[in-house]
C-alpha positions in Angstrom: 8.3 70.5 10.3 5.0 70.3 8.9 3.6 71.4 12.4 5.3 74.8 11.9 3.5 75.4 8.7 0.1 74.2 10.0 0.5 76.2 13.2 1.1 79.5 10.9 -1.7 78.7 8.6 -3.9 78.5 11.4 -3.1 82.0 12.4 -4.0 83.1 8.9 -0.8 82.4 6.7 -1.1 80.5 3.5 2.0 78.1 3.5 2.4 75.0 1.7 2.5 72.3 4.4 5.5 70.3 3.0 8.0 70.5 6.1 10.6 72.5 4.0 11.6 75.6 6.0 12.2 77.8 3.2 12.2 81.8 3.2 8.3 82.2 3.0 8.1 80.0 6.2 10.7 82.0 7.9 9.2 85.3 6.9 5.6 84.1 8.1 7.1 83.1 11.5 9.2 86.4 11.7 6.0 88.4 11.2 3.7 86.4 13.5 6.3 86.2 16.4 6.9 89.9 16.1 3.3 90.8 16.1 2.8 88.5 19.2 5.6 90.2 21.2 3.9 93.5 20.3 0.6 92.2 21.6 2.0 90.9 24.7 4.3 93.9 25.1 7.2 91.5 25.6 10.9 92.8 24.9 12.1 92.2 21.4 15.9 91.7 21.4 18.3 91.6 18.3 19.2 88.0 19.3 16.9 85.6 20.9 15.4 82.2 21.3 11.6 81.7 21.2 9.9 78.5 22.1 6.5 77.7 20.9 4.3 75.1 22.6 1.7 73.8 20.0 -0.6 72.2 22.3 -1.2 70.9 25.9 -0.4 67.1 25.4 2.6 65.5 26.8 3.4 63.5 23.7 6.9 62.6 24.7 7.8 63.9 21.0 9.6 66.9 19.6 6.2 68.3 18.4 6.9 72.1 19.5 9.3 74.3 17.8 12.0 76.9 18.3 12.6 80.1 16.5 16.0 81.4 16.3 16.3 85.1 16.0 19.4 86.8 14.9 19.8 90.5 13.9 16.0 90.6 14.8 14.9 88.1 12.0 14.1 84.4 12.4 17.0 82.8 10.6 15.8 79.2 11.4 13.0 76.9 13.0 13.9 73.8 14.7 11.8 71.1 16.5 11.9 71.0 20.3 9.9 69.8 23.3 8.8 72.5 25.6 7.5 69.6 28.1 9.0 66.8 30.0 9.8 63.2 28.6 7.6 60.1 29.5 9.8 59.0 32.2 9.5 61.9 34.4 5.8 62.3 33.6 5.2 58.8 35.0 7.9 59.2 37.6 7.2 63.0 38.8 9.7 64.4 41.7 8.4 66.1 44.7 9.9 69.7 45.3 8.5 71.8 48.2 6.2 69.2 49.3 4.5 69.2 45.7 4.7 66.2 43.5 4.7 66.6 39.7 6.9 67.1 36.9 7.9 70.6 35.9 6.3 72.2 33.0 7.4 75.8 32.3 4.4 78.2 32.2 4.4 80.3 29.0 5.7 83.8 29.6 8.8 86.1 29.1 11.4 85.7 32.0 13.9 88.4 31.4 17.7 87.4 31.3 16.8 84.1 32.9 19.5 82.0 31.1 23.1 82.2 30.4 25.0 80.3 27.4 27.7 77.7 28.9 30.6 76.5 26.7 34.0 75.5 26.3 36.8 74.9 24.2 36.5 71.2 25.2 32.9 70.0 24.9 33.3 67.0 26.7 33.9 68.7 29.9 30.4 70.1 29.7 27.2 68.8 31.3 25.7 66.4 28.7 28.8 66.9 26.5 27.5 70.0 24.6 27.0 73.8 25.1 23.6 74.6 26.7 21.7 77.6 28.2 21.6 77.4 32.3 18.7 78.7 34.2 20.1 81.5 36.5 17.0 83.2 37.4 13.4 82.3 38.7 10.6 80.9 36.5 7.1 80.0 36.9 6.4 76.2 36.4 3.3 74.0 36.7 3.6 70.7 38.9 1.8 68.1 36.8 1.2 65.1 39.0 -1.9 63.2 37.8 0.2 61.4 34.8 -2.7 61.8 32.3 -0.6 63.0 29.5 -2.3 66.3 29.6 -0.8 69.6 31.2 -2.3 70.1 34.5 -2.3 73.9 35.3 -3.7 73.8 38.9 -0.5 73.6 40.8 2.4 76.2 40.3 5.8 77.0 42.0 8.2 79.9 41.3 12.0 79.3 41.7 15.3 78.0 40.3 14.5 74.4 39.1 17.3 73.6 36.6 15.0 74.3 33.5 17.9 74.6 31.2 17.8 74.4 27.5 19.9 71.8 26.0 20.7 69.0 23.4 18.2 65.9 23.5 20.3 63.0 21.8 19.8 61.4 18.2 16.3 59.7 18.9 13.0 60.8 18.2 11.5 60.8 21.5 12.1 62.8 24.6 11.9 60.3 27.6 14.8 60.8 30.1 16.2 63.9 28.2 13.7 66.3 29.9 12.3 66.6 33.3 11.1 70.0 32.5 13.8 71.4 30.4 13.4 72.8 26.6 15.2 70.5 24.6 16.2 70.1 20.9 17.5 67.1 18.9 21.4 66.7 18.4 20.7 67.2 14.6 19.5 70.7 15.2 21.2 71.8 18.4 24.4 72.8 16.7 22.6 75.1 14.4 20.8 77.0 17.5 24.2 77.4 19.6 26.6 78.3 16.7 24.9 81.9 17.3 25.8 82.5 20.9 29.1 83.4 22.9 30.0 82.1 26.3 28.4 83.9 29.3 25.9 85.5 27.0 22.4 86.2 28.9 19.1 85.8 27.2 15.6 85.8 27.8 13.3 82.7 28.2 10.6 83.5 25.8 8.0 80.6 25.7 4.7 81.0 23.7 1.8 78.3 24.4 
């Protein structure tokens, strides 16, 4: 998680870049994200997830990060990917006559996702609780396969841009065709704060 500390240092903080997410890093992230919400006039809720896209490159790795906010404080920071994996970048789908992999456009989408869980996780999609897209969001349709987000073609709608687990490996690959995904080792830390049916905003900074 050195990328988190580097990201925050580039925004005026003075953190030791050691990859250890201690209280100082949590406090810096909390201050930065609250200021960001204030400037953007986004709605700040006591409990939320904030996805941060660190660059416009489609790296097929978990080089973005997710801020987990509980009781209005950042309580954990975990690696994630806010862009599709290599398989879907190289094999884009066609939707509404536009060919390209789905890449969520940074914004705040109010009450767009609902937490889905069960007493029997094996019965769930992908075998673990997840957040299901239930309201329209904006996406780019990137179809040129050059590994950099193409921002020329956009769509709005329900595209199944969910938040979910991403396996035990270090690459995204088929785990995301546009979803926001977190490695399994960290996903349980995220979902433990939520209850069945709970609605949240999709907050994507990038």
